N, C-alpha and C positions, 0 to 999 in steps of 0.2 A: 294696656300691658302688651308688650311684644314678647312672646315666649322666646327664650334663648334657644338656639338650635345647635346641635341636635339633641338638646336636653329634653327628653321625654317624647316629643313629637318627631317622627322622622322628618328631617329637615326639608323644608320646602323652599329654601333660598339657594340660589346658585352658589353662594358662598361655600356651601358644604358638599358640592359635587365631589370634592376630593375624598370625602369620607366614603361615598358610595363606590368610588374607584377601587379603594383597597378592599372594601367589603366583597366585591365581585371577583377578586383575583384569588387564585390558588396560591400557595406559598412554596417557595423553593425549599428543597429538603436540606440544604446545607449552605454555608457561606461559599463565596467563590474561591476563597483561599484561606488557609489557616496560617499563612506566613504573616510576618510583620505585625505581631501582636503588641509590640511596644508602641509608645505614643509619638515616636519620632517621624514616622511615615516617610522615611527616605526609601521609597519603594525600590526593591532590587530588580524588578522586572520592568520592561519598557511598556509604553502605552499600548503598542500593538498586541503584546502578550496579554495585557489586562483585558483588552476588548475581546481577544480570542477566547479567553477564559469566560468572560461574561456571556458571549454567544453560546459557548458550550454548556454553561450552567443553565442558560435559559432553555435550551433544547432538552437537557436532562430534567429540568424542573417540570416541564410539561407533563412528563410521565410520573416522575417521582413524587411531586407534590400531591397529585391526585391519589396515588397509591398510599402515601403516608396518611393523608387526611382521611382516606377511606378506612384504613385500619384503626385510626384513633377515634373516629366518630361513629362508625357504623356499629349498631348494637343488634344482637340476635333478637328477633321478635318472638317473644314467648307469650305475649298478651294478645288476645283477640281484639283487633281494633273496632270491631262492630259491637262487641258485648262488654268490653272492659272500660268503656269510655266514662269519664267523670263529667258531671255537670260543671263546666268550667267557668260559668259566670254566675256566682252567687249573688243573690239580691242583697244590696247594701243594707236594706232595712232589717235583715236578719242578723247583722253583725253587731258586735258590742259597741258601747259608747252612746252618748246622748243623741237624741234625734235633733234634726235641724230645728224643729218647732220648739223644742225645749230650750234651745239657745237663743230664741228670739226674745226681744225685750217687750215688756208690757206697753200698751199703747196709751197710757194715761198721761204721759208727758212728751214734750218735743223740745229740741234745742233751738234757740234763736241765735245765740252767739257764744263763742268760746274766747276767753281772754287768757292766753297761755304765755307764761314766762318760764323759760327753761335755762338753767345754768348747767353747762356741759363741761364736765371734768375730763378734758382730753389731755393726756400727758404729752410731754415732749416739746412744749412751747413756752411762752413767757410766764405762765402762771405756776405758782408753787402749789402742788396738789399732794395732800397726804395720802397714805396708803388706803385709809378707809373710804376716801372719796374717789380713788382712781377708777376711771371708766364707769362713772355713775353720772346721774343727772338729778338735780334738785328742781322740783317743779312747783310752781304756784299757779293754780288754775281756778278760774271763775267761769261757771256755766250759767248763762241766763236762759231760762226755759219757761215754756208756757204749760198750762194745765188744761187738759181736755176731759179728764175723768178724775173725780175726787179720789185721793189716795193719801196715805201717810208713809209711803215708801218711794224712794228714788232709786231706781235700778239702772245701773250703767254696766256696760261691758268693761271688763278689767282683767288683765292677765299678768301675773307675776310682778305686780306693783306693790310697793311697801308702804303701808299705812299704819298710823297709830290712832288712839282715841282723840288726839288733838288735831288730827288731819282735817276734820270736817267742821264746817259751820254752814247754817242755812238761814237765809233771810227772805222776807216777802216784801214786795213793793206795795206800799199802801197808797190810798187815793192822793195824798199830798205829794207823792213822788218820793218820799223818804223810804228807807229800808227798815223793816222791823224784824228783829231777830226771832227765829223759831227755835224751839228746843231740839237738841240732838240727843237721841236716846240709844245710839249704838249703830254698829255696822256689822255686816256679815259678808264674808268672801266665800263664794262658791267656785272652787277651783275648776271642777270638771265642766261647769256651765259657763265659765269665764265671765262671771258677774260679780259685782259688789252691790250690796243693798244698804242704803242709808235710811235709817228710821228717824222720823221727825213728826212734827205736829200735822194735823189734817191739812192737806192742800186742796183748795177749792177750785172748781172750774172757773177759768178766766184769770186766775192768779198769775202774776209774774214772779218767778222764784229765782233766787241767786244762790247757787251752791258753790262754796269755796272749799278747795281741797289743796293741802300741802302734802307732798309725798316725795318719795325717791324712786328712781328707776335705774336699772342697770343698763349700761351700754353693752349690747349683747355681742356674742361672737358667732351668732347665726345670722343668716342673711335676711332678717326680718325685724320689724319694729325699728327702734333706734339702735344701730349696730356700728361696729368699727371695721374700717378697711385698713390694711397694712400694706406698705410698699417701700421700696428702696428709692432714695433720691439719687441724683447724679453722682454724689460723693460716696454712695453706698450706705448712707445712714438710714435707719428704719424710721419711717414716718407713719403717722396715724391720721385717718380721716373719719369723722363720724357722719352718718347719714341715715335717712329713714327709707323704709320700704313698707308701705301700709296695706296694699291690696293683696288678698281680699280682706283679711280680718286681723291685721296686725297693728292697727292704730291703737288698739286696747293694750298693747305691750308698752306704749309710752304715755298714753293719755286715757284716763277713765272717761268714756264717752258713749254716745249713742252710735255704736259702730255698725250700723246697717245703712245701705245706700239710700234708703228713703228718708233718713233723718238728715236733712240739709241745714246748714247754719253758716254764718260768717265766722271768720277766725281773725283775731288780733294777736299777732305773735311777736314776742320779744325774746331774743337769745343773748345770754351772757356767755362769753367764750374767751379763751385765752388770747392774749396778745400774740401776734404772729399768725393768726388764723383769720379767715374770712367766714362770715355766716351768711347763709342764703335761706330764704323761705319762699312761699308762694307769691307774696306781695313784694312790690319794690321797696327796698330799704329806704327809710326816711332819715336815717342818721346813725352814726356810731360814736359813742362817747366812752371815755375811760371811766371805770368804776373804782375798783380798788387795785392795789399793786398787781400788775400782770393780767388784769382782766379788763374787758371792754363789753359794752352793751349795744347791740344792734336792734333797732325797731323797724318793723315792716308795716306797710299799708294793709288795711283790712282786705281780706279776700272777698270775692263774690260768695254768694250762698252756695255751699258745696258739700258733698259727702265726705265723711271722715277719712275714707281710704285715699283721698287726694291730698291730704296734708303732707307737707314735705319740709324737711330741714336738712341742710348740709353745713358742716363745720370742718374746715381744713385749710391747709396752706396751698392754695390753688391760684392759678392765673387765668386771665380771660382774654378773648378777642371779642369785639362787639361792632355792631352797626345798627343804624335805624332803618327799618324797611320803608317801602314807599307809602305805607299807611300810618307811619309815625310810631310804630312799636319798636322799642329797644330790644334787639336780639343779642344775647351774649352766649358764648360757648366757653365753658370752664373746664380746666384739666390741670393735672399736676404740672409743675413748671417745665419738666423735661419733655413734655408732649404737647405743650400749648401751640407749638408751631404746626401741629397736625390738625388744628381745629378749623382751618380756613375753609375747607370744602363744606363741612357741616354748617358753618356760619352762613355761607352764601345760599346753601340749600334751604336752611330754615327760614331765612329772611324772605326768600323768594316764594316759597310755597305757602307760608303763613299769610302773606298778602293776597295770594290767589284764592285761598280758602275763604277769606273775607267776602270776596266777590261771589264765589260759588254758593256759599251757604246763605248769603244775604243778611248776615248779622256780623258786625265787626267784632273782632277779638276783644274781649272786655277788659283785659289787663294792660298796664302800661309797658310791661316788659315780658320777655320770654327767655328764661334761662335754660340752658341745656348743659348738663354736667357729665363728664366722662368719669366713671367710678371704677377703681381697680378691682373691687369685689362686688358682683351684682348677680343675683340668681337668675333673673329674667334677662331678656334682651334689652328692654327699656321699660320705663313706666311713665305714664302720661300726667303726672301730678300737675295741677293747673298752675301754669306760669313757671314751674320748676321741674322740667323733665329730666329724669336720670337715665343713664345708659351704661351698658358695658363699654369699656374703652374700645373694643374691637368693632362696636356698632355705631360709634360716633366719630372717632378719630380716623384720619386718612393720611397715609404717607405713601407717596408714589413709588418709593423704593421697596416697600414690604407688602403693599396691598395690590392685588391683581384687580382686573376690571370687575370681576364678580364681587369682590369685597367692597369695591367702591360703590357698586350698585346697591349692595346691602346697606351701606350707610344711608344712601338716599332713600331707600325703601323704609327703613326704620324711622328716620326723621319724618317722612311723609305720613307714616302710620300714627305716630304719637301726636303729631300736630293735628291730624284729623280728629283725634279724640278730644281736642279742646272744645269742639262743638258736640260731637256725637259720643257722649260718655261723661263729659264734664258739665257742659251747659245743660244738656238733657241726659239724664241718667236712668238706667233701668231701675225699676222699683225694688227688685230682689234678684238674687243671683241666678234664678231660673231663666231669666232673660239676658244673661251675660252676652249671648250671641248678638244681641242688638248693638252693644258696644263694640265687640271685637269683629263681628262679621262686617259691620259697616266700615270700620277702620281698615279692614283687610281690602274691601272693595276700593275705597278711596285712595289707599296707599299707591295703587297702580296708577291712578290718575295723577296723584301728586308727584310720583317719581317721573312720570312723563313730563310734567311741568319743570321739574328740577333739571332733567337731562335734555330738554328740548326734543323729546321723543326719540332720542338716540338709543334708549335702552329697550325699545320695542315692548313696552309693558303689556299691551293687549295680547301679544303672542306669549309673553312670559306667564300671564295668568293661567293659560291653559295647562302648561306643564307644572307650574309652581303651586297654584292654589287648587284648581279644579281637579287635576289628577290625584293630588294628595287627598282631597275630600272623597273622591270616588274610592280610593284604596281603603280608607278607614271606614267609610260608611257601608262598604260591602261585607264587613265582618259582623259577626253576631255580638261583638263587644261594643258596637256603636251605640249611639243614643240619639234622640231627637235634638234639634237645635234648642228648642224650648222644652224643658222637662221639670217635673216636680222634684225638688231636693228633699230627700228624706233624712239623710245623715249629713253631719257637718263635713265629713270627708269629701262629699260630692261637690262642695263649693270649690275646693282646690282642683278636683278632677275635671271641673267644667272648662278649665283653661286648656283646650285641646283642639285637634284639627276640625272637629265638628263645629264648635263655636266660631272658630276663625275661618277656616277654608270653606266648609260647607255653607256657613252663614254668608260669607262673601259671594260664593258661587250662586246661591239662591237669589240674593239681592241683585246680582248681575243679570240673572235670567229675568227677574221682574223688570229691571230697567230696560232690557231689550224688548219686552212685551209692551211696555208703556211708551218707550222712546226716551232718549236721554233728557230732552227738554221737559217732558211731562213729569218724569221721575224727579227732576230737580225742582220743579214747581211744587210737587207734593212734599219734598223734603223741607222746603222753606216754610210751608204751612205747618209742618210738624214741629220744627225748631222754634218758630215764633210762638206757637201755642203753648209749648211745654218748657220754654227756656227757664233756667234756674229751678226747674222742678224735676219730677220723675215721670216716666212713661213706661208702658208695656207694649208688646208687639201689636196689640189691637189698636193702640193709638197711632202707630205708624201706618197700619193698613187704612185707618180712617182718613188720615191726612192724604195718603196716596189716592184713596177713593175720590176725594174731592177733585184732585187733578184729573183722574181718569174720567170722571163724569163730565168735567168741563170740556174734555176733548172727545167724548163719546167713544171710548175704547171698548171694543167688543171682546167678549170672553167666549167660553165654550157654550154649546147648546144654543148658538145664535142669540145669546142674551148679552146685555151689558156686562162687562167684567165686574165680578164681585171679588174685590181684592182680599177681603178677610177669608172667604171660602177658598179661594185659589191658593193664597200664600200659606194658609194654615196646613194644607195638605203636605207642604214641603218642610214645614218647621216643627210640627207637632208629632210627626211620626218619623222614625228612623228609616234609613234606606232610600233607594231611588229606583226608578224603572229602567228597563231596556225596552225600546220600541222595536218591535219585530215586523219587518216588511215581508209579507207572504203573498205570492201571486195566486189569485183565485182562478183566473182563466186568462185568455190572451188579451183581455181588455181591462181587467181591474186588479188592483192590489189592495190587500187589507193591511192596515197598520194597527196592531194590537200591542198590549203591554204585559210585562211580568216584572216582578221584583227581581233585581239582580243581587245574588248572594255569591260571594267567592268561595264560601264553604257552607255546607249544611250539616257539618259534623256536630255542632252544638247549637243550643237554642239561645235566643235573646234573654235578657233579664225579664223576669215575669211581668214587671210593670210596663214593659214595652211590647209585649207579644200581641196585644189585641187593641190596636189603635182605632180611633174613631173612624178613620178613612180606610181601614182594612188593607193597608199597603197598596193602595191604588191612587193614581194621581191624574189630574187634568194636565195634559202635556202640551205646551206650545211647540208644535212641530213645524220645522222649516225644511224646505227641500228645493233643489234645483234639478232640472231635467236636461238630458242630452248635453250638448255643448254650451247651452245657454247659461247666462249668469244672473238671470232673474230669480230672486228668492221668493218663493211662494210660502204663505203662512196658513197653517191649519191648526185645529185643536183636536187632539186625541182625547175623547171623553173618558173619564175614569171608569165609567160603567159600560161603555160600548166601543167597539173597534171603529176606526175610520176607514172607509172604502173610497178610493179615488180611481178615476179612469186614467190608466197608464198603459198604453199599448205595449206589447211584449218586446218590441224593438226599441222602446224608449228607455234610455238609461237614466237613473236618478240616484242622488245621494241625500242623506238626511243630516239634520243638525248643523246647518251651515255656520261656519266660523265658531262652532262649539259654544254658542250662547246658552243652550239648554242644559240643565243639569240632569241629563239622562244619557244612557249609552244606546247604541243602535246595532241591530242585527239584520242581515240580509239573507233570506232563505232562497231556495231554488237557484243556486249558483250565483247569487248576487255578489258574494265576495270574490269569486273568480272574475266576474266582469269588472269589478272595481280594481282588482290587481292588474288586469289587462289594460285598463284605462290609465292607471298610474304608470305602468311601464311604457305605454305609447306616448303619453303627454301628461306628466304629473302637474304641469303648470296650469292645466285646465281647472284645478281646484286651488283655492287659497291656501296659504300655509297653515292656518288654523284648522281648516277643513281636512287637510291631509293629516295633520297631527291627530285629529279626532278619529279619523278612519283607522289609522295605525293602532292607536290606543284601544279602540273598540274591538278591532280584530284580535288582538292579544287577549283582551278580556273575554271574548267569546270562546277562544280556544281554552282558556282556563276553566271554563265550566262545561266544556264538551260540545258547544254549539258549532264549533269550527275545528276541524282536525289540524294538528300541528303541521302535518305534511302540506295541507292546503295553505296554511298560514305562511310557512317558509317559502313555498312556491310563489305566493302572492307578492312577497317583498324582495325576493332574491335578485331580481333584475332591476326593479324600481329603485331600491336603496342605493345601488351603484350610481344612479343618475341624480339622486337627490342632492341639492346644493344649498338648501336653506337650513338655518340653525334649528328652528323649532321641530320640524319633523325628524331630523336626525337625533335630536335630544330625546324625543319621545320614543323613537325606535330603540335607542340604546338603553334607556331606562327600563323599558319593557323586556327587552331581550336579556338584559343582565339579571332579571329576576329568574329566568329559566337557568341561566348559567349558575346562579347561586343555589338553585335547587339541586343541580346535578354536579356541583363542584367536586364532590368526592367520588364520583362515578367515572368510568372510562369515557362516557359520552361527553364529559366536560372538555376533553381534548378536541372532539369533533366540533363542539359548539364554538370554541375559540378559532378553530381553523375556518369555519363558515363565516364567522364575524370578520376575520381578517380579509377574507375574499370580498365581502360586501363593502368594506370601508377602504379597500386598497385604492380605488380611483380617487377618492377624496384625499387620502393621505399623500398620494403622490404629487398633488398640486397645492397643498396647503402652504401658506406663506408664513413659515415659522419665524423668519427674520422680522417680519412686520409685527408679529405677536410679541417678540422679545423686545423690540425697540419702541413700539408705539402702543403698548397695552393700556396706557392711561389716557389715550386719545378717545374721547367719547364718540366722535364721529365714526370710529372704526370698531366700536363696541361689538356690534352684532357679528361682524366678520371674525373678530378675534375670539369671540365665544365659540364660534363654529370650529375655528382652527384648534383651539384648546381642547374642545370636545373630541375631535377626530384623533388628535395625538394621544389624549388620555385613553381613549377606547382601544386604539391600536396597541398601546403598551399594556393595557389590561388584558388584551388577548394574546399577550406574550409574543408580539412580533419581534424577531431578533434584532432587526435594524433599529426599531424604535427604542427598545430597552438599552441597546448598546449606546445609542446617542444620549439617552437619558443618563446612563452611568458615567459617560465621559463628562457630561455637564456637571454631575455630582463631584467627580474627581477634580476637574480643572477649575471650576468656578465656585466650589464650596470647600471641599476638604483641604486642598492644597493652600488655599488662600486664608483659611481660618484657623488651621491647626497651629497651636503654639504662639499665636500672635498676641494673645491677651485681649483681643478685641471681642466685642459681642458679635454674634452671627449677623445681626441686622446691620452691622458696620462693615463686615468683611465679605459677606456672600455676594456673588455676582450672578447667581442663578436668577433668572427673570421671575418676578413675584408670582405670576399665574402658574408657574411650573414648580414652585418650591416644595409644596407639600408632598406631591407624589415623587419628585426627584429625590428629596431627602429620604422618603420612605423606602423607595426601591434601592437607593444607595446603601442604606443600612442593611437591607435584606440580602443584598448580593455581596456585601463588603466583608472586610476582615473584622475580628473581634476588637481590635484596637480602635477602629473607626467608631464603634459603639461608645467607647469611653469618651472619645472626643466630642461626640454629639451630646452626650449627657452633660459633660462639663460646660459646653456652650449653652445648654439649657439653663444650667445653674446661674450663669452670668447674665443671661438675657433679661432685658427690662421691657422690650417691645412685646406686647401680648400677642400680636399676630404672628410674629416670628417665633415666639415661644410655642405657639400652637403647632406650627410646622415641625419644630424640633421634637416636641412631645409625641406627635404622630410618628415620627421617624423611629423613636425608641421602641414603640409598640409593634413595629414591623419586623423585628428581629426573628430569625428562624431558630434562635437558641431559646427554646421555650423554658428550659431550666433556669436560664438567667431571668427571663421575664417573670417566672414564678417567684424567684427570690425577691425581685423588686416589688411585685404586687403584695407579697406577704410582708414586706417591710424589713426583710432581713439582709438585704443587699447593702453594701457600703462601698462607695467609691474611695479609692486610695487618697484622692485629693480632698474629698468632702465626706469624712466618715460619719457625719451626723445627719446626712440628708438621704431620704429615700424617695422613691418615685411616687408613692401613693399617699394621699392626704386623708383618706376616709377615717382612719383609726386614730391618728394623732396629727392634727393640723400644724403643730409646731415643728414637726420633723418631716417636712414635705416639700417637694418641688412644685406641687400642684395646688392651685387655689381651690377653695371650696366651690366657687362658681364653676370650675372646670372638671369637677368629678364625673359628671355625666358624660362629658366629652371624652375624658380618659377611658372610661369603660366602653364607650362606643368605639374608640380607636382599637383597644385591645380585642374587642369582639370581632372587629373586621379581620383580624388574623385568625383564620379558621383553625389553625393548629392550637390556638390558645383556648378555644371554646370549651373543651372538656374540663380544663382546669378552672375556668371561670365558674362553670356550673357548680363544681365542688366547693369553690371558694365562697360562694354565696351561702351555702349551708354551714360551712365551717365558721364563718365570721359574721353571720347574720346579726347576732345580738349586739355586737359592737357597731356594725354598720347602721343598724336601726337606731341605736341610741345616739349616734353621731348625727344622723340625718332626718330623724323623725319630724323635726319642725319645718323641713323644707320638702314638701311632697314632690315638687318638680324634679329636684336633684335625686331624691331617693328613687323615684320612678325610673329615671334615666339609668341609674346604677342597676336596678333590677333588669331592665330591658337589655342592658349590655351583658349581664351575667347569664341570662336565661336564653339560650338558643338551642332548642330541642329538635331532634329529628327521629326519635323513636318512642314507641309506646312505653318502654321501660322508663325513659326519662320523664315522661309525663306522669306516669304512676308515681315515680319517686318524688316529683315536685308536689303533686296533689296530696300525697301522704304526709310529706313534711309540712305543707301549708295547713293541713287540718290540725296539726299540733302547734301551730303558731297563729293564735287568734288575730293578732294585729295585721296579718297579711290578708285576711279574708276580705277586707274592704278596699284593698289596693288593686285598682283596675289594671295596673301594669302586669300583674301575674295572670289575670284572666285573658288579657290580650295576647300574651305570649303563649298561653295554652291553646287558644283558638288558632293562632298562627301556626303552631306546631301540628295541630290536627289538619290544617289546610295543607301543609307541606307533605305530611304522611299520605294523605288521600291523593294529592296530586301525583306523587311518585308512584303510588299504586295504580292509578287510573291512566296516567299519561307519560310516565317516565319511559316505559318500553316503546310507546308510540314515537317519541322523539328519537330514541336510540335506533329504532327500525328505519326511520327516515334517513339518518345519516349512513346507516349500513348500506342502504340502497344506492347512495350517492357514490360509493367507493368503487 
């Protein structure tokens, strides 16, 4: 599963850099002009006057936005932050609801095969469907199962399925091979435990049992189980598509089954569907025949032995492109007819990387075909169903007119991630959800290799890993709300919560470190041992370590304490306890340096959950330390023992840096003036360090300042001359990401103006030489990808720092290439806009922010017409950038009505039928609104006011609900924390939601940072004046 971004996890894909851009900016206090409120846009002033007003507004907004935000968001502190703090991270085991253990199935039976025939009543096509059957499915299911413990009960997972006493029949296979009927004495549905129990005669060990069930299921309007997608075709007609999303525990919504990953079985699927639709499933279709009037039946080849969460069905009016890859696998990409032309890039990417994975893993892809489907409504980013991978449209389709280079990279990355799962996750599956990180961490690691294959290494994925996965993991794992990669699941909610940055990004980062310790070839050798031994079965982390141990022993890999590397002992330190170390280099005397460790925590305001506080390894790690000395490029390797510091002979005049190329999952700190020496070295010749090493130095320096190990004055002095000379994409991105955190902390303070001024000065040399014309004309050229990303970053950051020239150019682009060309034409924005795709999101956003009220209406009406989801995302973002907060409130509350479209509102959460926003994009919407700092106080209140309705609408989709919570809750005062904790105590359903705990911990971190370091930053800039 690829988590949709920024849905829940702060997005680690370059695709969403635009979100961060608006999050870091202050907001203008008013539109540029109040004139021209009608929709004609025959502007009465000339372009020079427009630009003059824009520049004036920018200068005014530097002061006014900070003052307004300060007044709106700052609360008087009447609570003592040291004595009034709440325990912000309740143990999930103390919350209501059944335990995870209670939801487990008994171990007396196991499935061998499911024979599944589904009749899908999808309206709007060739079949006549009565009201009673509309959006339902009739299912005929036979499960063949074995008996390992004698029992008279068959217990299956089942949720919201409709049975009668005539639904069930049970048969036993006798010695002759014939089936003998067993008595059926009743069934019981346990709603809370999501189980159905069928009572029958005694089943004996060794028996083969056939359970036949006929039942009905609803085609749901939530994004799980068998559910419906709605979209408009080219003629404006409403079309429906039915599809499944089963992971983690939604197969039981369509099929009563052994819905746990360890219960693997084959599936024989047949789908009856209306004429005019195509049916797809995991296996290759063997034929489609007509049945009755308006109906047809499609049969599929049997699947390999697999877990229930990988079952997939799609029914809809869709088209495909296809090709056979070099290893003979048929690869097809499916989409609605209007977008099928946008499938070409994903088709080439999928065919190419699937063949290369065959070679890398040493096991051929076991199915004859690989289908990839672009779905209009999809909660996650994508899902790795074996042979039938489903995606969000924005993560599979690619259109050079509306997708920038980052979005194109995103498509390649998601395809590479999901196809890696076909081996690591599908062929070999974790035994239970506590080892989810094995699936997702490995797919995260390999997606970077796969994307390099797709792009012929033009996307620089080794560099991107440092910014994208590793730093994301560091940021999350430094909080008390983190968790180990592998952890005991106590409550059912923790299964859904496990799909997070720790499972994905930390998991991938730890595996990358292990690969660097073993070497790529030895690591690959161990993976082949692992996959071959456990194919079509299940495995735990210990099984992976055992396979890698075989390869390590074959090559005599050394570990700490001068002993052969013990993979299980080494890797378990990084996967069974939360957190990570910082290696501290301290000079003992003129000849020796000591390397010790401490756990890095970005805040100590709150404690970890109780079950994580006392890990076996005591928050200490065996650390694979790498370093280079002086001007040399020889990488030396050592072990920092978890129990003892490392002491090395390093003369006082010998310069050194640690964690070369950022392969280690640890931060570094240099005492005794070490950071100043690094700053001087970077200023004199930053090229002496690789780009990844420079990026790690910058990130670690900011991290040390955050916990008081390095003063902010020394930090700013360290980078102020060097950054002006930095010309590589990765270090610039890392610097801007880290610096923007400080800007966000002080956005409502007068120091925010100084921070922007300082930032403009650092980036001015790069901004003056960037080739914007190349970016605009050749952003789809992969060979220019890295350069274009740098250009885009520099322009974005200069505009975010409110450089008058940058924003004036941006506003002119908005006027000339968007507003003038699209207003009143009747065309969709994706058809009329000439703003270059990489620039659209922020250009539209700032255009609305600085424009007239009439412009807002135009953008809204363009959003209503738009069918391209990527363009729609940019338009949606623009609407949330308005400085008219009263208008935004009306729309969020659902009371706003456009004159042209009186029945459409902006928000979908409370009534999906009256909305411009798809269910899948709710988290994105709240992320966008939250980026507008003037809207944050309103969002905070909105959550309290509308919680019952929000929860009722989204409680079945933890990812989207968590994203909405994170968008609404942005606190910066003890009063707000107290208000939230008090409210939360009165709403039991929120106690188990990790999103609230994370936002409370983040708020404490912000409050403490402002208390401890805010004045330090302010004093630094005061001295510069």
